[in-house]
C-alpha positions in Angstrom: 1.3 5.5 -17.9 0.3 1.9 -17.6 -2.3 0.6 -19.5 -5.1 -1.7 -17.6 -4.0 -4.5 -19.2 0.2 -4.2 -17.8 -1.8 -3.6 -14.2 -3.1 -6.9 -13.8 -1.1 -8.8 -11.1 -0.7 -12.4 -11.3 -3.6 -14.1 -10.6 -4.0 -15.9 -7.5 -3.1 -20.1 -7.4 -3.3 -22.5 -4.4 0.4 -21.1 -3.3 -0.8 -17.5 -4.0 -2.9 -17.1 -1.0 -4.3 -13.6 0.0 -3.4 -12.6 3.4 -4.6 -8.9 3.0 -7.4 -8.1 6.0 -9.0 -5.5 7.4 -7.6 -5.4 10.7 -7.9 -1.9 11.0 -11.3 -1.7 10.9 -11.3 -2.5 14.9 -8.7 0.2 15.6 -9.9 3.0 13.5 -8.9 6.6 14.7 -7.4 5.1 18.0 -4.1 4.8 15.5 -3.0 8.3 15.9 -1.7 7.7 19.3 0.8 5.8 17.3 2.9 8.8 16.3 3.7 9.9 19.9 5.2 6.9 21.1 9.1 7.3 20.8 9.3 4.2 18.8 7.6 6.2 16.1 8.7 9.7 16.4 11.7 9.2 14.0 9.7 8.3 11.3 8.9 11.7 10.0 12.1 13.1 10.0 13.5 10.4 8.3 10.3 10.7 5.8 11.2 14.1 4.9 14.7 13.4 4.6 14.0 10.4 2.4 11.1 12.8 0.0 13.7 15.8 -0.3 12.3 18.6 -2.3 8.6 17.6 -3.3 7.1 21.1 -4.6 4.9 21.0 -7.5 4.7 17.0 -7.1 1.6 14.9 -7.6 1.8 11.9 -4.8 0.2 9.1 -4.1 -0.4 7.4 -0.6 -1.1 4.1 -0.3 -2.6 2.7 2.7 -2.8 6.0 4.2 -4.5 5.1 6.8 -5.4 8.2 8.7 -4.1 10.6 6.5 -1.3 11.7 8.7 2.0 11.5 5.6 -0.9 12.3 2.9 -1.3 16.0 5.6 2.6 16.0 5.5 3.4 15.9 1.9 1.1 18.6 1.4 2.5 20.8 4.3 5.9 20.0 1.8 4.6 21.4 -0.9 2.8 18.7 -3.2 0.4 19.7 -5.9 -1.8 17.0 -5.0 -1.9 13.7 -2.9 -4.4 11.3 -3.3 -4.8 8.3 -0.6 -5.8 5.1 -0.5 -6.5 2.1 2.0 -8.4 -0.9 2.3 -10.0 0.2 5.6 -13.2 2.1 5.7 -12.5 3.1 9.3 -9.6 4.8 8.2 -10.9 6.7 5.5 -13.6 7.8 7.5 -10.9 8.9 10.0 -8.7 10.7 7.2 -11.3 12.4 5.9 -12.5 13.6 9.2 -9.5 14.9 10.1 -8.6 16.4 6.8 -11.8 17.5 5.5 -12.3 17.8 1.2 -13.2 21.6 2.3 -9.9 22.6 4.3 -7.8 20.7 2.3 -9.1 20.3 -1.4 -5.8 19.5 -3.0 -6.2 16.1 -0.9 -8.3 13.1 -1.6 -9.5 10.2 -0.1 -11.2 6.6 -1.1 -11.1 3.2 -0.3 -8.9 0.8 -2.5 -7.1 -2.5 -1.9 -3.6 -1.0 -2.6 -2.3 -4.6 -3.0 -4.5 -4.7 -6.1 -5.1 -3.1 -9.5 -6.0 0.9 -8.4 -8.7 3.0 -10.9 -7.3 2.7 -14.3 -8.1 6.6 -14.4 -5.2 7.5 -12.1 -2.5 9.4 -14.2 1.1 8.4 -12.8 2.5 9.8 -10.1 5.8 12.1 -9.3 5.8 10.6 -5.7 4.7 7.5 -4.1 4.7 6.9 -0.7 3.6 3.6 1.5 3.8 4.0 5.3 3.5 0.7 6.9 1.9 -1.2 3.8 4.6 -3.3 2.0 4.7 -5.6 5.7 1.1 -6.5 5.4 2.6 -8.8 2.1 1.9 -12.1 3.6 3.1 -13.9 0.6 6.0 -13.5 -2.2 3.4 -13.0 -4.9 1.5 -10.5 -2.8 4.9 -8.7 -1.8 5.8 -8.6 -6.1 2.0 -7.2 -6.5 2.1 -4.5 -4.3 5.4 -3.2 -6.2 3.9 -3.7 -9.3 1.2 -1.3 -8.5 3.7 1.0 -7.6 5.5 0.4 -10.8 2.5 0.8 -12.6 1.6 4.2 -11.2 4.6 5.8 -11.1 5.9 8.0 -13.8 9.4 7.2 -15.1 11.8 9.9 -13.0 9.3 9.1 -10.3 10.6 7.9 -6.5 9.0 6.0 -4.0 9.2 6.1 -0.4 8.3 3.2 1.9 8.5 2.8 5.5 8.3 -0.9 6.5 9.6 -3.8 9.2 13.1 -3.8 9.9 14.8 -5.7 7.0 18.0 -6.0 8.3 17.3 -7.0 12.2 20.1 -9.7 12.9 18.5 -10.5 16.2 14.4 -10.6 14.3 13.7 -13.5 15.9 13.9 -11.9 19.2 11.0 -10.3 21.3 11.2 -6.3 21.9 9.7 -5.7 25.0 8.9 -2.5 27.0 11.0 -0.9 23.4 10.2 2.6 23.7 6.1 2.3 24.2 5.9 -1.2 22.2 6.2 -4.2 22.4 7.0 -6.5 19.8 6.1 -10.1 20.6 7.4 -12.5 17.9 4.4 -15.2 16.8 6.8 -17.2 14.2 10.4 -17.3 14.2 10.6 -18.9 11.1 7.9 -17.8 8.6 6.8 -19.7 5.7 4.4 -18.4 3.3 0.9 -20.8 2.8 1.5 -23.6 0.5 5.3 -22.7 0.5 8.4 -24.0 1.4 10.9 -21.0 1.8 11.7 -19.1 5.0 10.5 -15.4 4.2 11.2 -13.9 7.9 8.9 -13.6 10.8 5.5 -13.4 11.7 5.1 -10.8 14.9 2.5 -8.7 17.1 2.7 -5.1 17.9 1.1 -3.8 21.1 1.2 -0.6 22.1 1.8 1.2 25.3 -0.4 4.2 24.5 -4.2 5.4 25.9 -6.2 2.7 24.7 -3.8 -0.1 23.8 -3.7 -1.2 20.4 -2.1 -4.4 18.6 -1.7 -5.6 15.1 0.1 -8.6 13.2 2.9 -8.2 11.1 4.9 -9.8 8.7 8.9 -8.9 8.6 10.9 -10.1 5.6 14.5 -10.0 5.3 15.8 -7.8 2.9 16.7 -9.7 0.3 13.3 -10.7 0.0 12.3 -7.3 -0.6 14.9 -6.9 -3.4 14.1 -10.1 -4.9 10.3 -9.2 -5.0 11.1 -5.6 -6.0 13.1 -6.7 -9.0 10.8 -9.0 -10.5 7.7 -5.9 -10.6 10.6 -3.9 -12.0 11.9 -1.5 -8.9 15.1 -1.1 -7.8 15.2 -0.7 -4.0 17.7 1.7 -1.8 17.9 0.9 2.1 18.0 4.3 4.2 19.3 4.7 7.7 17.2 6.6 9.9 17.3 10.3 11.4 16.7 10.6 14.7 14.3 13.9 16.1 16.4 16.8 16.5 16.4 17.4 20.3 18.2 17.1 23.2 17.6 13.2 23.1 20.3 12.8 20.7 22.9 13.8 23.1 22.0 11.7 26.0 22.1 8.6 24.6 18.6 7.8 24.7 18.3 6.3 21.0 21.5 4.3 22.0 18.9 1.0 22.4 16.4 2.0 19.6 19.2 2.2 17.2 20.4 -1.4 17.9 16.8 -2.3 16.5 15.4 0.2 14.7 11.4 -0.3 14.6 11.5 0.5 11.0 13.2 1.1 8.1 12.7 3.3 4.9 13.2 2.0 1.5 13.3 4.4 -1.7 12.6 2.6 -5.3 13.0 3.9 -8.8 12.1 1.9 -12.1 14.4 -0.2 -13.7 
């Protein structure tokens, strides 16, 4: 387990602007409806395939949101799951959905997962982060996120994350009416504040849910991810999506989605 001194990420400078925010405080429990959108439905089978056998594992869920994936790891046999999120509304929702009285092995707490976590944590067999890495707005923030993962991961542990499609060759084009979502490109040549290198794009996601929601994300290219992970001491592997195993697979329903998946699952181990 890393010491508290090992955990400290590089201090902010003029070129290391903090882009973290709490936009999900305004969304709150409405975010749960996102899981029902066709654009999102392949996530669960993809994550299950990437997790593999986690029976008895100690798991950490970074940017846990309303606890959906913390609960999934619990149902897959994890011995314990600790979930952190920067949003008070999300943690309140997670605790209400999965109360400690019914789920004593799942614990939720508020924390900015891009900054050092409590130093009394033991290292974890599995670290999961669904839609966390895509909120890094600078390379240093992404390095810091990966360093948090590395510092809290056992030497033989594994990281699994869901992030934006880092290999999308049409990333600068909007996705309209895309399996229940619009993805609007806000900045097709995103350069971090005080920086000079183009990292990818900045986009706005809008949902066609009963109570429409929207949020902004950064979509960095795969080379940025790989470079930042290596700086933090991790080796990344990109995985193919796994589609829901139902009749839609045989009808061509997912053809348009497979051309530009709304996410990628990435795994990592310590170098």
